[in-house]
C-alpha positions as CSV (number, residue, x, y, z in Angstrom):
1,M,1.0,10.2,-26.3
2,F,0.8,6.7,-24.9
3,S,-2.9,6.3,-25.7
4,S,-2.1,6.6,-29.3
5,L,-0.5,3.2,-29.2
6,F,-3.9,1.7,-28.7
7,P,-6.3,3.5,-31.1
8,S,-8.5,0.5,-31.4
9,L,-9.4,0.8,-27.7
10,S,-11.3,4.0,-27.9
11,F,-14.7,2.6,-28.9
12,E,-14.7,-0.1,-26.3
13,I,-12.5,0.4,-23.3
14,G,-10.5,3.6,-23.8
15,R,-12.8,5.9,-21.8
16,P,-13.4,3.6,-18.8
17,L,-9.7,2.9,-18.5
18,C,-8.8,6.5,-18.3
19,N,-11.5,7.4,-15.8
20,N,-12.9,4.6,-13.8
21,F,-9.7,2.6,-13.6
22,H,-7.2,5.4,-13.2
23,M,-4.9,4.6,-16.2
24,K,-4.1,8.3,-16.0
25,F,-2.5,7.4,-12.6
26,I,0.0,5.1,-14.5
27,W,0.6,7.7,-17.2
28,S,1.5,10.3,-14.6
29,Y,4.5,8.3,-13.5
30,M,5.5,7.4,-17.0
31,R,5.5,11.0,-18.2
32,R,8.4,11.7,-15.8
33,H,10.5,9.6,-18.1
34,T,9.1,10.7,-21.5
35,R,12.5,11.1,-23.3
36,E,13.7,7.7,-22.2
37,I,10.4,6.0,-23.1
38,L,10.4,7.7,-26.6
39,L,13.9,6.4,-27.2
40,V,12.9,2.9,-26.2
41,L,9.8,3.1,-28.4
42,F,11.9,4.3,-31.3
43,V,14.4,1.5,-31.0
44,K,11.6,-1.1,-30.6
45,F,9.8,0.4,-33.7
46,V,13.0,0.2,-35.8
47,G,13.7,-3.3,-34.7
48,T,10.2,-4.6,-35.4
49,A,10.1,-2.8,-38.7
50,L,13.3,-4.4,-39.8
51,E,11.9,-7.8,-38.7
52,L,9.1,-7.3,-41.2
53,L,11.7,-7.1,-44.0
54,L,13.0,-10.6,-43.4
55,P,10.2,-12.5,-45.1
56,F,10.2,-9.9,-47.9
57,I,13.9,-10.6,-48.6
58,L,13.2,-14.4,-48.5
59,E,10.5,-13.9,-51.1
60,Y,12.9,-11.9,-53.3
61,M,15.6,-14.6,-53.0
62,V,13.3,-17.5,-53.9
63,D,11.4,-15.8,-56.7
64,T,14.2,-13.5,-58.2
65,I,17.7,-14.6,-57.2
66,A,17.3,-18.4,-57.1
67,P,16.1,-18.7,-60.7
68,Q,19.2,-16.8,-61.8
69,K,21.4,-19.5,-60.2
70,N,23.8,-16.8,-59.1
71,A,25.5,-18.3,-56.0
72,R,27.3,-15.1,-55.2
73,M,24.1,-13.2,-55.0
74,I,22.4,-15.9,-53.0
75,V,25.3,-15.8,-50.4
76,F,25.1,-12.0,-50.4
77,W,21.4,-11.8,-49.6
78,G,21.8,-14.7,-47.1
79,L,24.4,-12.6,-45.3
80,V,22.1,-9.6,-45.5
81,M,19.3,-11.6,-43.8
82,L,21.8,-12.9,-41.1
83,A,23.0,-9.3,-40.4
84,L,19.5,-8.0,-40.3
85,A,18.4,-10.8,-37.9
86,L,21.4,-10.0,-35.6
87,L,20.6,-6.2,-35.7
88,V,16.9,-6.9,-34.9
89,R,18.0,-9.1,-32.0
90,T,20.4,-6.4,-30.7
91,L,17.8,-3.6,-30.9
92,N,15.1,-5.7,-29.2
93,V,17.5,-6.6,-26.3
94,W,18.5,-3.0,-25.8
95,A,14.9,-1.8,-25.9
96,N,13.8,-4.6,-23.4
97,R,16.6,-3.6,-21.0
98,G,15.7,0.0,-21.2
99,S,12.0,-0.7,-20.5
100,V,13.0,-2.7,-17.4
101,K,15.0,0.2,-16.1
102,I,12.2,2.7,-16.7
103,A,9.6,0.4,-15.2
104,R,11.8,0.0,-12.1
105,K,12.2,3.8,-11.7
106,C,8.4,4.3,-12.1
107,I,7.4,1.7,-9.6
108,Y,10.1,2.8,-7.1
109,Q,8.5,6.3,-7.1
110,V,5.0,4.7,-6.9
111,R,6.0,2.7,-3.8
112,Q,7.7,5.7,-2.2
113,D,4.6,7.9,-2.7
114,L,2.3,5.1,-1.5
115,F,4.4,4.5,1.6
116,T,4.5,8.3,2.3
117,K,0.8,8.5,1.9
118,G,0.2,5.4,4.0
119,I,2.1,6.6,7.0
120,N,0.2,9.9,6.9
121,L,-3.3,8.4,6.7
122,S,-5.6,9.3,9.5
123,G,-6.9,6.6,11.9
124,D,-10.3,6.7,10.1
125,Q,-8.7,6.1,6.7
126,M,-6.4,3.4,8.0
127,D,-9.4,1.6,9.6
128,E,-11.3,1.8,6.3
129,I,-8.4,0.6,4.1
130,G,-6.9,-1.9,6.5
131,L,-3.2,-2.7,7.0
132,P,-3.3,-6.0,5.0
133,S,-4.9,-4.3,2.1
134,L,-2.2,-1.5,2.2
135,I,0.5,-4.2,2.2
136,S,-0.9,-6.0,-0.8
137,R,-1.2,-2.6,-2.6
138,M,2.4,-1.9,-1.9
139,T,3.5,-5.4,-3.1
140,S,1.3,-7.3,-5.6
141,D,-0.5,-4.2,-7.0
142,S,2.7,-2.3,-7.6
143,Y,4.2,-5.3,-9.3
144,N,1.2,-5.5,-11.7
145,I,1.7,-1.9,-12.6
146,Q,5.5,-2.4,-13.0
147,S,4.8,-5.4,-15.4
148,F,2.4,-3.2,-17.5
149,I,4.8,-0.3,-17.7
150,Q,7.5,-2.6,-18.9
151,M,5.2,-4.2,-21.4
152,V,3.7,-1.1,-22.8
153,Q,7.2,0.1,-24.0
154,T,8.1,-3.2,-25.7
155,I,5.6,-5.7,-26.8
156,A,2.7,-3.2,-26.8
157,I,4.5,-1.3,-29.6
158,R,5.7,-4.5,-31.3
159,A,2.2,-6.0,-31.5
160,P,0.5,-3.4,-33.7
161,I,3.5,-3.1,-36.0
162,L,3.5,-6.9,-36.5
163,L,-0.2,-7.0,-37.0
164,F,-0.9,-4.0,-39.2
165,G,2.5,-3.9,-40.8
166,G,2.2,-7.6,-41.7
167,I,-1.2,-6.9,-43.3
168,L,0.1,-3.9,-45.3
169,V,3.1,-5.9,-46.6
170,T,1.0,-8.9,-47.6
171,L,-1.5,-6.6,-49.4
172,S,1.4,-5.2,-51.5
173,M,2.5,-8.7,-52.3
174,D,-0.8,-10.4,-53.1
175,A,-4.1,-8.7,-52.4
176,G,-6.1,-11.9,-53.0
177,L,-4.3,-13.9,-50.3
178,A,-4.3,-10.9,-48.0
179,T,-8.1,-10.8,-48.1
180,I,-8.0,-13.8,-45.8
181,L,-6.1,-11.7,-43.2
182,L,-8.4,-8.7,-43.7
183,V,-11.4,-10.8,-42.8
184,L,-9.8,-12.6,-39.8
185,A,-7.7,-9.9,-38.1
186,P,-10.5,-7.3,-37.2
187,I,-12.8,-10.1,-35.9
188,L,-10.0,-11.5,-33.7
189,L,-8.9,-8.1,-32.5
190,V,-12.5,-7.1,-31.4
191,A,-12.9,-10.5,-29.7
192,V,-9.6,-10.0,-27.8
193,I,-10.6,-6.5,-26.7
194,F,-14.2,-7.5,-25.7
195,I,-13.2,-10.6,-23.7
196,S,-10.2,-8.9,-22.0
197,R,-12.5,-6.0,-20.9
198,K,-14.6,-8.5,-19.0
199,G,-11.6,-9.5,-16.9
200,I,-11.0,-6.0,-15.4
201,P,-13.7,-6.2,-12.6
202,L,-12.7,-9.8,-12.0
203,Y,-9.1,-8.8,-11.0
204,D,-10.6,-6.3,-8.5
205,I,-12.1,-9.4,-6.8
206,V,-8.8,-11.2,-7.0
207,Q,-6.9,-8.4,-5.3
208,S,-9.6,-8.1,-2.6
209,N,-9.3,-11.8,-1.9
210,L,-5.5,-11.4,-1.7
211,D,-6.1,-8.8,1.0
212,S,-7.8,-11.5,3.1
213,V,-5.0,-13.9,2.5
214,V,-2.4,-11.3,3.6
215,R,-4.5,-10.4,6.6
216,I,-4.7,-14.0,7.8
217,M,-0.9,-14.5,7.2
218,R,-0.1,-11.4,9.1
219,E,-2.3,-12.4,12.0
220,N,-0.7,-15.8,12.2
221,I,2.9,-14.6,11.9
222,T,2.5,-11.9,14.6
223,G,0.4,-14.2,16.8
224,I,2.2,-17.5,16.2
225,R,2.9,-18.0,19.9
226,V,-0.7,-17.7,20.8
227,V,-1.7,-20.1,18.0
228,K,0.8,-22.7,19.2
229,A,0.0,-22.2,22.9
230,L,-3.7,-22.8,22.2
231,S,-3.0,-25.7,19.8
232,K,-4.9,-23.9,17.1
233,E,-2.6,-24.8,14.2
234,E,-5.2,-26.9,12.4
235,H,-7.9,-24.3,12.9
236,E,-5.7,-21.6,11.4
237,K,-4.7,-23.9,8.5
238,R,-8.3,-24.4,7.7
239,R,-9.0,-20.6,7.9
240,F,-6.1,-19.8,5.6
241,A,-7.1,-22.6,3.2
242,E,-10.6,-21.1,2.9
243,A,-9.2,-17.6,2.1
244,N,-6.5,-19.1,-0.2
245,N,-9.1,-21.2,-2.0
246,A,-11.4,-18.2,-2.5
247,M,-8.5,-16.3,-4.0
248,G,-7.5,-19.2,-6.2
249,K,-11.0,-19.6,-7.5
250,S,-11.4,-15.9,-8.3
251,E,-8.0,-15.9,-10.0
252,I,-8.8,-19.0,-12.1
253,K,-12.1,-17.4,-13.2
254,A,-10.4,-14.2,-14.1
255,N,-7.6,-15.9,-16.0
256,V,-9.9,-18.3,-17.8
257,I,-11.9,-15.4,-19.2
258,V,-9.0,-13.1,-20.0
259,T,-6.9,-15.9,-21.6
260,L,-9.9,-17.2,-23.6
261,P,-8.9,-15.3,-26.7
262,G,-5.5,-17.2,-26.9
263,P,-6.9,-20.6,-28.1
264,I,-9.6,-18.8,-30.2
265,V,-6.9,-16.7,-32.0
266,S,-4.7,-19.7,-32.5
267,L,-7.5,-21.8,-34.0
268,A,-8.7,-19.0,-36.2
269,M,-5.2,-18.1,-37.5
270,N,-4.3,-21.8,-38.1
271,V,-7.5,-22.1,-40.1
272,G,-6.5,-19.0,-42.0
273,L,-3.0,-20.4,-42.5
274,T,-4.5,-23.5,-44.0
275,L,-6.6,-21.4,-46.4
276,V,-3.6,-19.4,-47.4
277,V,-1.7,-22.7,-48.3
278,L,-4.6,-24.1,-50.3
279,F,-5.6,-20.9,-52.0
280,G,-1.9,-20.0,-52.6
281,A,-1.1,-23.4,-54.1
282,Y,-4.1,-23.0,-56.4
283,R,-2.8,-19.5,-57.5
284,V,0.8,-20.8,-58.0
285,N,-0.6,-23.7,-60.1
286,N,-2.4,-21.2,-62.3
287,G,0.6,-18.9,-62.5
288,Q,-1.1,-16.1,-60.6
289,T,1.6,-15.8,-57.9
290,Q,5.1,-17.1,-57.1
291,P,6.2,-19.8,-54.6
292,G,8.3,-17.3,-52.7
293,V,5.2,-15.2,-52.0
294,I,3.6,-18.2,-50.4
295,L,6.7,-18.7,-48.2
296,A,6.6,-15.0,-47.2
297,F,2.9,-15.2,-46.5
298,L,3.4,-18.1,-44.1
299,S,6.0,-16.1,-42.2
300,Y,3.8,-13.0,-42.2
301,F,0.9,-15.1,-41.0
302,Q,3.1,-16.3,-38.1
303,M,4.0,-12.7,-37.3
304,I,0.4,-11.5,-37.5
305,L,-0.6,-14.4,-35.2
306,M,2.1,-13.4,-32.8
307,G,0.9,-9.8,-32.9
308,V,-2.7,-10.8,-32.0
309,L,-1.5,-13.1,-29.2
310,I,0.7,-10.3,-27.9
311,M,-2.3,-7.9,-27.9
312,N,-4.1,-10.5,-25.8
313,R,-1.2,-10.5,-23.3
314,V,-1.2,-6.7,-23.3
315,F,-4.9,-6.6,-22.4
316,L,-4.4,-9.3,-19.8
317,N,-1.7,-7.2,-18.1
318,M,-3.8,-4.1,-18.7
319,S,-6.7,-5.7,-16.8
320,K,-4.5,-6.5,-13.8
321,A,-2.8,-3.0,-14.0
322,N,-6.2,-1.3,-14.2
323,A,-7.4,-3.1,-11.0
324,S,-4.2,-2.4,-9.2
325,A,-3.9,1.2,-10.3
326,N,-7.5,1.7,-9.1
327,R,-6.6,0.4,-5.7
328,I,-3.4,2.4,-5.4
329,A,-5.0,5.6,-6.7
330,E,-7.8,5.1,-4.1
331,V,-5.1,5.6,-1.4
332,M,-3.1,8.2,-3.2
333,E,-6.1,10.4,-4.1
334,S,-7.7,10.2,-0.7
335,Q,-8.0,13.6,1.0
336,S,-6.7,13.9,4.6
337,T,-9.5,14.0,7.2
338,L,-7.0,15.8,9.5
339,S,-6.6,19.1,7.7
340,V,-5.4,22.2,9.6
341,T,-8.4,24.4,10.5
342,I,-8.0,28.2,10.4
343,G,-10.4,30.6,11.9
344,D,-13.4,28.5,12.8
345,V,-12.3,27.2,16.2
346,G,-11.4,29.3,19.2
347,D,-8.5,29.1,21.6
348,V,-9.0,27.6,25.1
349,G,-11.5,29.5,27.1
350,D,-13.6,30.6,24.2
351,N,-16.1,27.8,24.6
352,G,-17.0,28.2,28.3
353,D,-15.8,26.4,31.3
354,V,-12.9,24.0,30.7
355,G,-12.0,23.2,34.2
356,D,-10.8,24.6,37.5
357,I,-7.2,25.4,36.4
358,D,-6.4,29.0,35.6
359,H,-3.8,28.2,32.9
360,P,-4.4,24.7,31.6
361,Y,-1.9,23.1,29.2
362,I,-4.1,20.2,28.0
363,V,-7.8,20.5,27.9
364,F,-10.6,18.1,26.8
365,D,-13.8,20.2,26.5
366,D,-17.0,18.1,26.3
367,V,-15.4,15.6,23.8
368,S,-17.4,12.7,22.3
369,F,-16.2,10.2,19.8
370,S,-17.1,6.9,18.1
371,Y,-15.2,4.6,15.8
372,S,-18.4,3.6,14.1
373,S,-19.4,4.4,10.5
374,A,-21.1,7.4,11.9
375,N,-17.7,9.1,11.9
376,D,-17.7,12.3,9.9
377,N,-14.8,11.7,7.5
378,S,-14.6,15.3,6.6
379,G,-13.2,16.0,10.0
380,Q,-15.9,18.6,10.9
381,H,-17.7,18.6,14.2
382,Q,-21.0,17.0,14.5
383,N,-23.7,17.3,17.1
384,S,-24.2,14.5,19.5
385,S,-27.4,13.6,17.8
386,S,-25.4,12.5,14.8
387,F,-24.5,9.3,16.5
388,A,-28.1,8.1,16.4
389,G,-27.6,6.7,12.9
390,G,-24.3,4.9,13.7
391,T,-23.8,1.2,13.9
392,R,-22.2,1.4,17.4
393,E,-22.6,3.4,20.5
394,K,-20.0,6.1,21.3
395,T,-16.6,5.2,22.6
396,L,-16.4,8.4,24.6
397,Y,-19.2,10.5,26.1
398,N,-18.7,14.2,26.9
399,I,-15.2,13.9,28.3
400,S,-13.9,17.1,30.0
401,F,-10.7,17.5,32.0
402,S,-7.7,19.9,32.3
403,I,-4.0,19.5,33.1
404,P,-1.6,22.3,33.9
405,K,1.9,22.5,32.5
406,G,4.0,20.0,34.3
407,G,0.9,18.4,35.9
408,S,0.0,14.7,35.8
409,L,-3.1,12.8,35.0
410,G,-3.8,9.1,35.7
411,I,-6.5,7.2,33.7
412,I,-7.9,3.9,34.9
413,G,-10.9,1.9,33.8
414,A,-12.0,-1.5,32.5
415,T,-10.9,-2.8,29.1
416,G,-12.8,-1.0,26.3
417,S,-13.7,2.0,28.5
418,G,-12.0,4.4,26.1
419,K,-8.7,5.0,27.8
420,T,-6.4,4.6,24.8
421,T,-8.9,6.6,22.7
422,I,-8.2,9.7,24.7
423,L,-4.6,9.5,23.7
424,N,-5.5,8.8,20.1
425,L,-7.6,12.0,20.0
426,L,-5.0,14.0,21.9
427,M,-2.4,13.2,19.3
428,R,-5.0,13.7,16.6
429,F,-4.9,10.2,15.0
430,Y,-8.7,10.8,14.9
431,D,-10.9,13.9,15.3
432,P,-13.8,13.9,17.8
433,Q,-17.4,14.2,16.6
434,S,-18.1,16.9,19.1
435,G,-16.2,19.0,21.6
436,H,-12.7,20.5,21.5
437,I,-9.2,19.5,22.5
438,Y,-6.5,22.0,23.3
439,V,-2.8,21.8,23.8
440,D,-0.9,24.8,25.1
441,G,-4.0,27.0,24.7
442,K,-4.5,26.1,21.1
443,D,-7.1,23.8,19.4
444,V,-5.3,20.7,18.1
445,K,-7.0,21.3,14.7
446,R,-5.0,24.5,14.3
447,Y,-1.7,22.7,14.6
448,E,0.2,21.2,11.7
449,L,0.3,17.5,12.6
450,D,4.1,17.4,12.9
451,D,4.1,20.5,15.1
452,L,1.4,19.0,17.3
453,R,3.0,15.6,17.7
454,R,6.4,17.1,18.4
455,H,5.0,18.0,21.8
456,F,4.6,14.3,22.7
457,G,6.7,11.4,23.8
458,A,4.4,8.4,23.7
459,V,4.4,4.7,24.6
460,F,1.4,2.8,23.4
461,Q,0.3,-0.8,24.0
462,N,2.2,-3.3,21.9
463,D,4.6,-0.7,20.6
464,L,7.3,-1.7,18.2
465,I,10.9,-2.5,18.7
466,F,12.7,-2.5,15.3
467,K,15.5,-4.9,14.1
468,D,18.3,-2.4,14.8
469,T,20.7,-1.5,17.5
470,I,19.4,-0.3,20.9
471,S,20.8,3.2,20.3
472,Q,18.9,3.4,17.0
473,N,15.7,2.2,18.6
474,L,16.0,4.8,21.3
475,S,16.9,7.7,19.0
476,F,14.5,6.6,16.2
477,G,15.9,8.9,13.6
478,R,15.7,12.0,15.9
479,D,18.6,14.3,16.6
480,V,19.3,13.0,20.1
481,V,22.8,13.0,21.5
482,S,24.2,9.8,23.1
483,E,24.3,11.4,26.6
484,D,20.5,12.0,26.4
485,L,20.0,8.5,25.3
486,E,21.9,7.0,28.2
487,R,20.2,9.4,30.6
488,A,16.8,8.3,29.3
489,A,17.7,4.7,29.6
490,R,18.8,5.2,33.2
491,D,15.5,7.0,34.1
492,A,13.5,4.2,32.4
493,M,15.5,1.5,34.3
494,A,16.7,0.1,31.0
495,S,20.4,0.7,31.7
496,E,20.2,-2.2,34.2
497,F,20.2,-4.8,31.4
498,I,21.8,-2.7,28.6
499,D,25.0,-2.4,30.6
500,D,25.1,-6.2,30.8
501,Y,25.7,-6.5,27.1
502,E,29.3,-6.4,25.9
503,D,28.3,-4.0,23.1
504,R,25.9,-2.1,25.3
505,Y,23.9,0.4,23.1
506,E,25.1,-1.2,19.9
507,H,23.5,-4.5,20.9
508,L,21.2,-5.6,18.1
509,A,17.5,-6.1,18.7
510,D,15.7,-8.8,16.9
511,I,12.4,-8.2,15.0
512,H,9.8,-7.0,17.4
513,G,12.4,-7.2,20.1
514,A,12.1,-11.0,20.3
515,N,15.4,-11.2,22.2
516,F,14.1,-9.0,25.1
517,S,11.7,-9.9,27.8
518,G,8.3,-8.1,28.1
519,G,9.6,-5.8,30.9
520,Q,12.8,-5.0,29.0
521,K,10.9,-4.0,25.9
522,Q,8.7,-1.7,28.0
523,R,11.7,-0.1,29.6
524,L,13.3,0.5,26.1
525,L,10.0,2.0,24.8
526,I,9.8,4.4,27.8
527,A,13.4,5.4,27.3
528,R,12.6,6.1,23.7
529,A,9.8,8.4,24.8
530,L,12.0,10.2,27.4
531,A,15.0,10.6,25.1
532,A,13.8,13.7,23.3
533,K,12.6,15.4,26.5
534,P,9.0,15.8,25.4
535,D,6.6,18.5,26.6
536,V,4.0,15.8,27.2
537,L,4.7,12.2,28.2
538,L,2.0,9.7,27.3
539,L,2.3,6.2,28.9
540,D,-0.4,3.7,27.8
541,D,-0.2,0.7,30.1
542,S,3.5,0.9,29.6
543,S,4.6,-0.7,32.9
544,S,2.2,-3.7,33.0
545,A,5.2,-6.2,32.6
546,L,7.3,-4.5,35.3
547,D,7.6,-5.7,38.8
548,Y,6.3,-3.4,41.5
549,R,9.8,-2.3,42.6
550,T,11.0,-1.4,39.1
551,D,7.7,0.3,38.4
552,A,8.0,2.4,41.5
553,L,11.7,3.3,40.8
554,L,10.8,4.3,37.2
555,R,7.9,6.6,38.4
556,S,10.3,8.1,40.9
557,N,12.9,8.8,38.2
558,I,10.3,10.4,35.9
559,R,9.0,12.7,38.7
560,K,12.5,13.8,39.7
561,N,14.2,14.1,36.3
562,H,11.2,15.1,34.0
563,S,9.2,17.3,36.3
564,G,8.7,19.8,33.5
565,S,6.9,17.3,31.3
566,T,3.1,17.1,31.5
567,M,2.2,13.5,32.0
568,I,-0.8,11.3,31.2
569,V,-0.5,7.7,32.4
570,I,-3.0,4.9,31.5
571,A,-2.7,2.0,33.9
572,Q,-4.5,-1.1,35.2
573,R,-2.6,-0.9,38.5
574,V,-3.8,1.7,41.0
575,S,-0.2,1.8,42.3
576,S,1.0,3.2,39.0
577,I,-1.3,6.3,39.1
578,M,-2.1,6.9,42.8
579,G,0.6,9.5,43.0
580,M,-0.8,11.5,40.0
581,D,-2.0,15.1,40.6
582,Q,-5.4,14.0,39.2
583,I,-7.0,10.7,38.3
584,I,-10.1,10.0,36.2
585,M,-11.9,6.7,36.2
586,L,-13.7,5.7,33.0
587,D,-16.6,3.3,32.6
588,E,-18.0,2.6,29.2
589,G,-16.7,5.8,27.8
590,R,-17.9,8.1,30.7
591,I,-16.0,9.7,33.5
592,I,-17.5,8.3,36.7
593,G,-14.9,9.8,39.0
594,K,-12.3,12.6,38.9
595,G,-9.9,13.8,41.6
596,T,-6.9,12.7,43.6
597,H,-6.4,9.1,44.9
598,E,-7.8,10.0,48.3
599,Q,-10.9,11.7,46.8
600,L,-11.7,8.7,44.5
601,M,-11.3,6.3,47.4
602,E,-14.0,8.3,49.2
603,T,-16.4,9.0,46.4
604,V,-16.1,6.2,43.7
605,P,-16.9,2.7,45.0
606,Q,-15.6,1.1,41.8
607,Y,-12.2,2.7,42.2
608,R,-12.0,1.7,45.9
609,E,-12.9,-1.9,45.0
610,I,-10.0,-2.0,42.4
611,Y,-7.6,-0.6,45.0
612,E,-8.6,-3.0,47.7
613,T,-8.5,-6.0,45.4
614,Q,-5.0,-5.1,44.1
615,M,-3.6,-4.2,47.4
616,G,-4.9,-7.3,49.1
617,E,-7.2,-5.4,51.5
618,V,-10.3,-7.5,50.7
């Protein structure tokens, strides 16, 4: 339906727009408001058609009414023109307001769908797209589409009516003068389409450069304290200036090319207007036409010029919308790499030895993983040999361990040894390239993601405190009663400072918890994880900002009040994990030691060295 508004595009850009640049993506959202759009188009059509009558009435008044010297008829037709102009104005205003409302509804749904898709992307997909790029797609790209949806309902219907309607009316008035239009208009229209089409790939580059600008802005906003502490303001200014300059240059290049038809059209139409005046004066002098026709032609020439310029604006916005729709559709049409597998993976125990525990609750069975481009985005298992073609070495090598229900595991190792990756795989943010992971006797790939993650209460490094009350931060939209929130806060040692606030759990947290200390934020995050009484508690270096006394009391509370939860703790301090049922030590993605604290002290020199250094026994 909408493509019929642009019949002249079919030979040049119609097919690429619908396929390569996902214009169908935009139409899919507009189709949801078909009736409203048709009404807006009808009103705009009527308003523009009536506008075409104004010069025609002017010609009639000059050539027919004025020679009669009938003042009453002149006043009458003058009032008709005034009423018609007011009606045109009213219809155009109503149509413009309607188009704004429809565009807002469409882009609201686009943003909602994009946000929903974004928060459900796998780790692989998020790594590939990048958070800054996702933000710019949500903001500037969606705005470009909104502008185009609004435009296509108003000036996009107005332009062809002014252009082709003006030509038809002038042909009926004076075919000789209209010949000038018939020569100029197609040439200008083809030039506009051809030049505008060249701008489509340039706006892809503009949006890509915008991603870089957003990335640097985000890095500096979130890391502003580090930048100031290291006195790197000037360095970051230069880095931002380089990205901003690159975006500016690409935007200038795109705009120069896409707006090039404007001056060309204006020049050509003004030349045509001059020819109409000269040729028209000659025909009036010879009695071949009337003066009113020349006046009407001048008005119609202005309308036709406006129509061509509007078409140029339409193609400019279409170029931006094409690039933006392509980027948004890239996210929306991406297939999940974390689909639920049915029938091709066994339950725990089907793949051989998974540990010494008779009834393990969590099992890693010979798991290997890499974040490199060698990742199989289909989510299927690969053999270990598949890493050979990757750009990096594995992050994890043949990891195997088992934890019983209610048991505890401590993980320790140097930075970059793969500790956090184990939790990422367990919660299925990523899939391993080889091996299997089981929770409660079932391969994680056989769970729906919500069902799997409902088992866990997790605290990750640099976790987020939202700008909201403490109670809302702890409940986090879950159905958790206030008694459980307060109990979790006590167990996490957070009630010590919460009770000091006059409004206690209704105390408002700043963005990123800026009004809390590092230790307070960690205790709030642990309380959030404990509040829903999870089956599995995952703590990733979550007590690094706590003093030894608070850390010890917190671990004691968890052992006493959450003994039914299976627990995995990642820590840099040996004191935080030495009481765990089992400890594994990682080194460059490999397990170099597994056992209790006492066993590792005897068998793993690296573990013993860390313990002695931290405990001051060296």
